[in-house]
Every structure is written in structure tokens, then in C-alpha cells.
C-alpha positions as CSV (number, residue, x, y, z in Angstrom):
1,M,130.9,119.9,117.3
2,S,132.2,123.1,118.9
3,F,130.2,122.3,122.0
4,F,132.0,119.0,122.5
5,R,135.3,120.7,121.8
6,K,134.6,123.3,124.3
7,N,133.6,120.8,126.9
8,P,136.1,117.9,126.7
9,V,135.2,116.6,130.2
10,F,131.6,116.2,129.3
11,T,132.6,114.5,126.1
12,A,134.8,112.1,127.9
13,S,132.2,111.3,130.4
14,L,129.6,110.7,127.6
15,S,132.0,108.3,125.8
16,L,132.7,106.4,129.0
17,C,129.0,106.0,129.6
18,A,128.6,104.7,126.1
19,L,131.4,102.1,126.6
20,V,129.8,101.0,129.9
21,I,126.4,100.5,128.2
22,I,128.0,98.5,125.5
23,G,129.9,96.3,128.0
24,E,126.8,95.8,130.0
25,G,124.9,94.7,126.9
26,A,127.6,92.2,126.0
27,L,127.7,90.8,129.5
28,I,123.9,90.5,129.5
29,Y,124.0,88.6,126.2
30,E,126.7,86.3,127.5
31,R,124.8,85.5,130.6
32,Y,121.7,84.9,128.6
33,A,123.5,82.4,126.3
34,A,125.0,80.6,129.3
35,S,121.6,80.3,130.9
36,Q,120.2,78.9,127.7
37,A,123.0,76.3,127.5
38,A,122.5,75.4,131.2
39,A,118.8,75.0,130.5
40,A,119.6,72.6,127.6
41,R,122.0,70.6,129.7
42,Y,119.4,70.4,132.5
43,E,116.8,69.1,130.1
44,Q,119.3,66.5,128.8
45,R,120.3,65.3,132.2
46,K,116.6,65.2,133.2
47,G,115.9,63.0,130.2
48,E,118.9,60.7,131.0
49,L,117.7,60.4,134.6
50,Q,114.3,59.5,133.5
51,A,115.7,56.9,131.1
52,M,117.8,55.4,133.9
53,A,114.7,55.3,136.2
54,E,112.9,53.3,133.5
55,L,115.7,50.7,133.1
56,A,114.9,47.1,134.0
57,P,116.4,46.3,136.4
58,P,116.7,49.7,138.0
59,P,120.2,51.0,138.8
60,K,120.2,50.3,142.5
61,R,123.1,49.2,144.7
62,E,121.5,45.7,145.1
63,V,121.3,45.4,141.3
64,A,124.9,46.5,140.9
65,A,126.0,43.9,143.5
66,A,124.1,41.2,141.5
67,I,125.7,42.3,138.3
68,E,129.2,42.1,139.9
69,A,128.4,38.6,141.1
70,D,127.3,37.5,137.7
71,L,130.5,39.1,136.2
72,A,132.6,37.1,138.7
73,K,130.7,33.9,137.8
74,A,131.2,34.5,134.1
75,Q,135.0,35.2,134.6
76,G,135.2,31.9,136.6
77,A,133.4,30.0,133.8
78,L,135.8,31.6,131.3
79,A,138.8,30.6,133.3
80,S,137.4,27.0,133.6
81,M,136.9,26.9,129.8
82,R,140.4,28.1,129.1
83,S,141.7,25.4,131.4
84,E,139.7,22.7,129.7
85,L,140.7,23.9,126.3
86,K,144.4,23.4,127.2
87,G,143.8,19.6,127.4
88,R,145.1,17.2,129.9
89,G,147.2,14.0,130.1
90,P,150.2,12.9,128.0
91,A,148.7,14.2,124.7
92,A,148.3,17.8,126.0
93,E,151.7,17.7,127.7
94,R,153.3,16.5,124.5
95,I,151.8,19.4,122.5
96,R,152.8,22.0,125.2
97,S,156.4,20.8,125.5
98,A,157.0,20.0,121.8
99,K,159.9,21.9,120.3
100,V,159.1,23.4,116.9
101,P,161.7,22.5,114.2
102,T,163.7,25.5,113.1
103,A,164.7,24.3,109.6
104,R,162.9,22.7,106.7
105,T,165.1,19.6,106.9
106,D,164.2,19.1,110.6
107,A,160.5,19.5,109.8
108,Y,160.8,16.9,106.9
109,F,162.4,14.3,109.2
110,D,159.8,15.0,111.9
111,L,157.0,14.3,109.4
112,A,158.8,11.2,108.0
113,T,159.2,9.8,111.5
114,F,155.5,10.4,112.3
115,V,154.4,8.6,109.1
116,E,156.7,5.7,109.7
117,K,155.6,5.2,113.3
118,T,151.9,5.5,112.5
119,R,152.2,2.9,109.7
120,E,154.0,0.5,112.2
121,A,151.2,1.0,114.7
122,A,148.5,0.3,112.0
123,V,150.3,-2.8,110.9
124,A,150.6,-4.0,114.5
125,G,146.9,-3.5,114.8
126,D,146.1,-5.4,111.6
127,I,144.7,-2.2,110.0
128,E,145.0,-1.6,106.3
129,I,146.2,1.8,105.1
130,R,144.9,2.6,101.6
131,A,147.0,4.5,99.1
132,E,145.2,7.9,99.7
133,A,146.0,7.7,103.4
134,A,149.6,6.6,103.0
135,R,151.0,9.9,104.2
136,F,148.2,10.6,106.7
137,G,147.4,14.0,105.2
138,F,151.0,15.2,104.8
139,G,151.7,14.0,101.3
140,A,152.8,17.5,100.2
141,Y,155.9,16.9,102.3
142,A,156.9,13.5,101.0
143,N,160.1,14.8,99.5
144,E,160.8,18.1,101.4
145,G,159.7,20.0,104.4
146,P,157.3,22.9,104.5
147,V,158.4,26.4,103.7
148,P,159.8,28.3,106.7
149,E,156.6,30.4,107.4
150,H,154.6,27.1,107.5
151,I,156.9,25.1,109.7
152,E,155.1,26.0,112.9
153,P,151.5,25.6,111.8
154,V,152.3,22.3,110.0
155,F,154.1,21.0,113.0
156,R,151.1,21.9,115.2
157,Q,148.8,20.1,112.8
158,R,151.1,17.0,112.9
159,L,150.9,16.9,116.7
160,I,147.1,17.0,116.6
161,A,146.9,14.5,113.8
162,Q,149.1,12.1,115.8
163,Y,146.7,12.1,118.7
164,L,143.7,11.6,116.5
165,L,145.3,8.8,114.5
166,D,146.5,7.1,117.7
167,S,142.9,7.2,118.9
168,L,141.6,5.8,115.6
169,I,144.1,3.0,115.6
170,E,143.1,2.1,119.1
171,A,139.5,1.7,117.8
172,K,140.6,-1.1,115.5
173,P,139.0,-0.1,112.2
174,R,139.3,-2.4,109.2
175,A,141.0,0.1,106.9
176,I,141.9,3.8,106.8
177,F,141.0,5.3,103.4
178,S,142.0,8.9,103.8
179,V,143.1,11.5,106.3
180,K,142.7,15.2,105.3
181,R,143.3,18.5,107.0
182,E,142.5,22.1,106.4
183,R,145.0,24.1,104.3
184,T,147.8,25.5,106.5
185,V,147.3,29.1,107.5
186,T,150.1,31.1,109.1
187,K,149.6,33.4,112.0
188,A,149.8,36.5,109.8
189,E,147.3,35.1,107.4
190,R,144.9,34.2,110.3
191,E,145.2,37.7,111.8
192,A,144.5,39.2,108.3
193,R,141.4,37.1,108.0
194,V,140.2,38.1,111.4
195,A,140.7,41.8,110.7
196,A,138.9,41.5,107.3
197,A,136.0,39.7,109.0
198,A,135.8,42.4,111.7
199,N,135.7,45.1,109.0
200,G,133.2,43.2,106.8
201,E,135.7,42.9,104.0
202,A,136.6,39.9,101.9
203,P,139.5,37.8,103.1
204,P,142.8,38.7,101.5
205,P,144.1,36.3,98.8
206,D,146.5,33.6,100.0
207,A,150.1,33.8,98.7
208,S,150.8,30.3,99.9
209,S,152.1,27.3,97.9
210,E,149.3,25.3,99.5
211,A,146.5,27.3,97.9
212,S,144.3,24.3,97.0
213,E,141.6,23.7,99.5
214,D,140.7,20.3,98.2
215,G,143.0,17.5,97.2
216,P,144.9,14.5,98.6
217,D,145.8,16.3,101.7
218,Y,143.2,19.1,102.1
219,F,139.5,19.7,102.5
220,A,137.4,22.7,103.2
221,I,135.0,22.4,106.1
222,D,131.5,23.6,105.7
223,P,131.0,27.0,107.3
224,R,127.7,25.8,108.7
225,V,129.4,23.0,110.6
226,T,132.5,24.7,111.9
227,A,132.7,26.0,115.5
228,R,135.1,28.8,114.4
229,V,134.2,32.3,115.3
230,P,136.6,34.9,113.8
231,G,138.3,36.8,116.6
232,F,137.1,34.5,119.4
233,V,137.4,30.8,118.6
234,D,139.9,29.2,116.2
235,T,139.8,25.6,115.0
236,T,142.0,23.1,113.2
237,P,139.7,20.6,111.3
238,F,140.5,17.1,110.1
239,R,138.5,14.5,108.1
240,F,138.9,10.8,108.5
241,V,137.4,8.1,106.2
242,F,137.7,4.5,107.3
243,T,135.8,1.2,107.3
244,G,135.0,-1.2,110.0
245,Q,132.3,-2.4,112.4
246,T,130.1,0.0,114.3
247,S,132.1,-0.7,117.4
248,A,135.2,0.9,115.8
249,L,133.3,4.2,115.3
250,R,131.8,4.0,118.8
251,T,135.3,3.4,120.4
252,F,136.8,6.2,118.4
253,L,134.1,8.7,119.4
254,N,134.3,7.6,123.1
255,R,138.1,8.1,123.0
256,L,137.7,11.7,121.7
257,A,134.9,12.3,124.3
258,A,137.5,11.8,127.1
259,F,138.7,15.4,126.0
260,D,142.3,14.8,126.6
261,L,142.6,17.4,123.8
262,P,139.8,19.9,123.0
263,V,138.5,18.1,120.0
264,L,134.9,18.4,118.9
265,V,133.1,15.9,116.5
266,R,131.4,18.1,114.0
267,E,130.0,15.6,111.5
268,V,129.6,11.8,111.1
269,E,128.5,10.0,108.0
270,V,127.8,6.3,107.8
271,E,127.2,4.2,104.7
272,A,127.5,0.6,103.7
273,A,130.9,-0.3,102.4
274,T,131.0,-1.4,98.8
275,P,132.6,-4.8,97.9
276,E,135.7,-3.0,96.7
277,E,136.0,-1.1,100.0
278,A,135.4,-4.2,102.0
279,T,138.1,-6.2,100.2
280,D,141.6,-6.3,101.7
281,Q,143.8,-4.7,99.1
282,T,146.9,-6.1,100.8
283,A,145.9,-9.7,100.4
284,K,148.4,-11.9,98.5
285,D,147.8,-14.2,95.5
286,G,144.2,-13.1,95.1
287,E,143.3,-14.1,98.6
288,S,140.8,-12.0,100.5
289,D,139.6,-12.1,104.1
290,A,136.1,-11.5,102.9
291,A,133.8,-14.4,103.6
292,P,133.3,-16.8,100.6
293,A,129.9,-16.6,99.0
294,T,129.4,-20.4,98.8
295,T,130.6,-23.5,100.6
296,P,133.2,-25.5,98.5
297,V,131.8,-28.7,96.9
298,V,133.4,-31.9,98.3
299,R,133.1,-35.2,96.2
300,V,132.9,-38.3,98.4
301,T,134.1,-41.6,96.9
302,T,135.6,-43.7,99.7
303,P,135.0,-44.0,103.5
304,S,138.3,-42.4,104.2
305,A,137.4,-39.6,101.8
306,K,134.1,-39.2,103.6
307,A,135.9,-38.6,106.9
308,A,138.3,-36.1,105.3
309,A,135.3,-34.3,103.7
310,A,133.5,-34.1,107.0
311,K,136.6,-32.5,108.7
312,V,136.9,-30.0,105.9
313,A,133.2,-29.1,106.1
314,A,133.4,-28.7,109.9
315,R,136.4,-26.3,109.5
316,V,134.5,-24.3,106.9
317,S,131.3,-24.1,108.9
318,A,133.3,-23.0,112.0
319,A,135.3,-20.3,110.1
320,V,132.5,-18.8,108.0
321,P,129.4,-17.5,109.9
322,I,126.0,-18.0,108.2
323,V,125.4,-14.2,108.3
324,A,128.6,-12.2,108.1
325,K,128.9,-8.9,109.9
326,P,128.6,-6.1,107.3
327,L,131.3,-3.5,107.1
328,S,130.4,0.2,107.1
329,K,132.3,3.2,105.7
330,F,132.6,6.1,108.1
331,T,133.4,9.8,107.4
332,V,134.2,11.7,110.6
333,I,135.0,15.4,110.7
334,V,136.6,16.8,113.9
335,E,137.9,20.1,115.0
336,F,140.6,21.0,117.5
337,V,139.3,24.1,119.3
338,E,141.3,26.9,120.9
339,L,140.3,30.3,122.2
340,V,141.8,33.4,120.5
341,T,143.5,35.8,122.8
342,P,141.6,39.2,122.4
343,Q,143.7,42.1,121.2
344,A,143.8,45.3,123.3
345,P,141.8,48.2,121.8
346,S,143.6,51.0,120.1
347,G,142.5,53.6,122.7
348,D,144.7,55.1,125.4
349,A,143.5,52.9,128.2
350,P,144.1,49.1,127.7
351,A,141.2,46.8,128.0
352,A,140.7,45.0,131.3
353,T,141.3,41.3,131.0
354,P,139.7,38.8,133.4
355,S,142.1,37.0,135.7
356,T,142.4,33.3,135.1
């Protein structure tokens, strides 16, 4: 110790050398760690480059140009689909320009007017409306309008039902037995269902007064039949039950195939109508427009009576065919289809949307 005290310059020089050696060691270690990280990054990039080289098709400029062309084609097809799903003609224009009622009273009178005019059209077409179809799927509002949060979706369903019923009445069925729609879902409930489906969760319970999915007004469409895709495609289904000749069904389906509104036929059931279903329930005094089973017996006693009997028999044979056309009972399920506007992601940059 006395030596270092007696030679302070040497001690300071020795301490400085020690510090330099320690600093050099730390620098060498840092450079070594950096070289190891660079080597790891190099191997990672090398693997990524190798993976890209093995892609099919390879990432060349020609392939990129082809992908851009396919993207432009897909965007054009999407724009065409969106245009088609907006509908065309008076029906589509009526839906686009319709003014939604603002109060329950206005919504009630709108539905009452719709029911009255549809009944008048059916009567003019000599079409029977059975009791279950008397309100055309809106019996829940026979005495009052929908609650405020359901005014808009019910009004929209009414517009679609009007187009479908007008098309059905034009097809001249014998009788309309029932008209049912899906339970009304508000926009908030629909968004909650979409969010639950995206997260793989069960849909939230409905707090609606229309909670029944099956009844005089409502039915639940089979999930295997519906065209609905949560988050992408939404639908408004209806079910019609009516009787008539096969030509009535054919005319109805051809009318919907004109695609004035984006309506898809999802299911058609055909069965023979029972005697009760084929009988006109509106006939008076026990009369029916069904063909009589037998020809009335005419007793002939005098020549004048023979002539009268011949005239009666001629009228009966002319009015009643030997083989009457059978009536069928049809159940048709249709869906009004519309695309769901995609929501922007929660990231900082908004998602790019294709131009339409």
C-alpha cells in the first residue's frame, strides 16, 4: 500500500488502464450480442425468402398484375351485386322513397290501410282470405301500432309484404290460408346478434314484446334453408300458404323471378288440398263452388217435362267437367336479401372499401 501511496501517478495510470480494459470488454460483449441478433435476423429473412420463392404462384410482377386484375373484377362484381340487390322498378322505388312513420298512431293507420287495400284487391280477384290470413301477418297490430323501437323494422316488413302479396294476388290463387313473417328484430338487436356470432357466443336474449317465434304472425325459418350469413348477408323471410291450380304457383314464382326486389325462393311444398281446404268458406246458404259429386236425378212425365229435363241436363253437363281439376295446397318460403355494410376495424387505419 505504501508503494501506491508513494507513486500516485503510477496508481492513477494503473486504474485508468483497468477502466479501459473493462470498457473494451463491455464493448466486445455488446458487439458480440449484436452480431448474434443480426445472424438470427439473417436466418429468419433467409427462411422467409425461401418460403416466398416456394409460393405458387411465385411473387413476380406479372403475378401481381394478374392479382390486381382479379381484384378489380371482384370489385366490379360486388358493385353489380349491390346494384341488383337494390331492386328496380316501382316496387324498389316505393321502398327507397317510403317515409317511415314517426309515431305509433301513424304506424297503426299505415298497417290498417295496407290490410284494407290488400283485402279489396283479393276480393276483386275473387280470392278467398281465410281467417288466419285476415291481417296478412300483422295481426299483432290489429288494435295498436308497434312500439317505437319496432316502428321502422315493422314498416319495412310491411313494404316487402305488400310487394309479395301483390305478386301472389296477380297469380290468382283460390284462397290464401296464412301469411307469416319472422319476428321483428331492431337494428340494435341485429348488431348484437352479429357481434355474438363473430365472437362465438350465444345470441343475447330478446327483450321484445314479440318474443314468440311461432304463432299467427310469426315463424322461424330453418337455419339450413336461410341465405343469411351473419355480418355479411341479412334476410327478411316470409311464408305463404295458399291453394289453387299449379298455374297459380308457377305465375307467382315467375313474378318473383323478375327480381324487381331481391327476393329468393328458399322452399316450396306442394300437397293435395283436403275437401275442407278446397271448399269456399265464404259461400252463402251452404252453397259451394266445388263440383257436385253426382248429376241430379230428373223425373220425366210429360213431353214438355222431357224438353225441360233435357235443357237442365245440358246445362249441368256444360258446367261440370267429367274430371274436375284438383286443387293443391302450396307452402312457399321466400327471403328478401340485403348485403350488410361491413364495419371498419378498430385499428388506427380504416379498412379500404371498394368503390361502387
